[in-house]
C-alpha positions in Angstrom: 18.8 -42.0 37.1 20.2 -42.6 33.8 18.1 -44.5 31.2 19.7 -47.7 29.9 19.0 -47.2 26.4 17.7 -43.9 24.0 16.7 -43.3 20.9 19.6 -43.6 18.1 17.6 -40.2 16.1 17.4 -38.7 18.9 21.1 -39.3 20.7 22.7 -38.5 17.4 20.7 -35.5 17.7 21.8 -35.1 21.3 25.3 -35.4 20.5 25.0 -32.8 17.7 25.6 -35.2 14.5 22.7 -33.8 12.9 21.2 -30.2 13.3 17.9 -30.8 14.2 15.7 -34.5 15.0 14.1 -34.8 12.3 17.7 -34.7 10.1 18.9 -37.6 12.1 15.1 -39.7 11.7 15.6 -38.6 7.6 18.9 -40.1 7.9 18.0 -43.5 9.6 14.8 -43.9 6.7 17.4 -43.1 4.4 19.5 -46.0 5.6 22.9 -43.6 6.3 23.1 -44.8 9.9 23.8 -48.0 10.7 23.9 -49.9 14.7 26.3 -52.4 14.8 26.7 -53.3 11.3 22.3 -53.0 10.3 20.7 -50.4 9.2 18.4 -48.9 11.9 14.8 -47.4 12.3 14.7 -44.3 13.8 13.1 -45.7 17.7 16.3 -47.9 17.4 17.6 -48.3 21.0 20.7 -47.6 21.2 22.9 -48.6 24.3 26.7 -48.2 26.0 29.5 -50.0 23.5 27.3 -50.0 20.8 29.1 -49.3 17.2 27.7 -46.4 14.8 28.3 -45.9 11.8 27.0 -42.1 9.8 27.5 -41.6 5.7 28.1 -38.2 5.7 28.6 -36.7 3.1 30.4 -39.8 0.9 32.0 -40.9 3.7 31.5 -43.2 7.2 32.1 -41.9 10.4 32.3 -44.5 13.0 31.7 -43.4 16.6 31.2 -45.9 19.6 28.8 -44.7 22.3 31.1 -44.2 25.5 27.3 -42.2 27.3 23.8 -42.1 26.8 22.7 -38.5 25.8 18.6 -37.2 26.0 18.6 -33.9 25.4 21.0 -31.7 23.6 24.4 -30.6 25.5 27.3 -28.1 24.4 30.0 -29.6 22.2 32.4 -30.6 24.8 30.4 -32.4 26.4 29.1 -34.3 23.0 32.9 -34.9 22.5 32.8 -37.0 25.4 29.6 -38.7 24.9 31.9 -41.2 22.0 34.5 -42.2 20.5 35.4 -41.5 17.6 36.8 -44.4 16.0 36.4 -42.4 11.8 40.3 -43.9 9.7 42.0 -40.6 8.6 40.9 -39.7 4.7 43.6 -39.8 2.2 44.1 -36.0 0.9 43.1 -36.3 -3.0 45.1 -34.7 -5.6 43.2 -31.4 -6.6 43.3 -32.7 -10.8 41.9 -29.9 -13.4 41.7 -26.7 -10.4 43.2 -23.9 -11.8 44.2 -21.0 -9.8 40.6 -18.4 -9.4 41.2 -15.6 -11.6 43.4 -17.4 -13.8 41.1 -16.9 -16.5 40.0 -18.8 -19.2 43.5 -21.6 -20.4 45.2 -20.4 -23.4 45.3 -22.5 -26.5 48.4 -24.4 -25.2 46.8 -24.8 -22.0 44.4 -26.4 -23.5 46.2 -28.9 -25.5 48.3 -29.4 -22.3 44.9 -30.5 -20.6 44.0 -32.8 -23.4 47.0 -34.9 -24.3 46.6 -35.2 -20.0 43.2 -36.3 -20.2 44.1 -38.6 -24.0 41.6 -36.5 -25.9 44.1 -34.8 -27.4 44.9 -35.1 -31.1 48.5 -34.4 -32.0 49.0 -31.9 -35.0 50.8 -34.5 -37.3 47.1 -36.2 -37.6 45.6 -33.3 -39.2 48.4 -33.0 -42.0 49.5 -36.5 -42.5 47.9 -38.5 -46.1 
């Protein structure tokens, strides 16, 4: 007989959101896990149909519980236990990144970078009397 509810830390570990159950427990204690909009403790029961928000690396994953798992299972089975409703993240522009091996910027490149960031002074400011 399948259970009607499971501890949220155990479920997060079983669906492979965290490598260990203690890591899931720590995330619950830190307030990174929300169940139906509320911060939860590790022993909070989760049921089918609940919405779980997991804060990982600065963004939220939004999961809807489809199936309750007590034990850790393989990745394909774990993925079937929830519906991922996380919106797509917008790609961020890589500002100021240089190619690996390009070395330090030249004097001209440094001036261009300073102007781009609004820190640079033009040469006319030095010679104005």
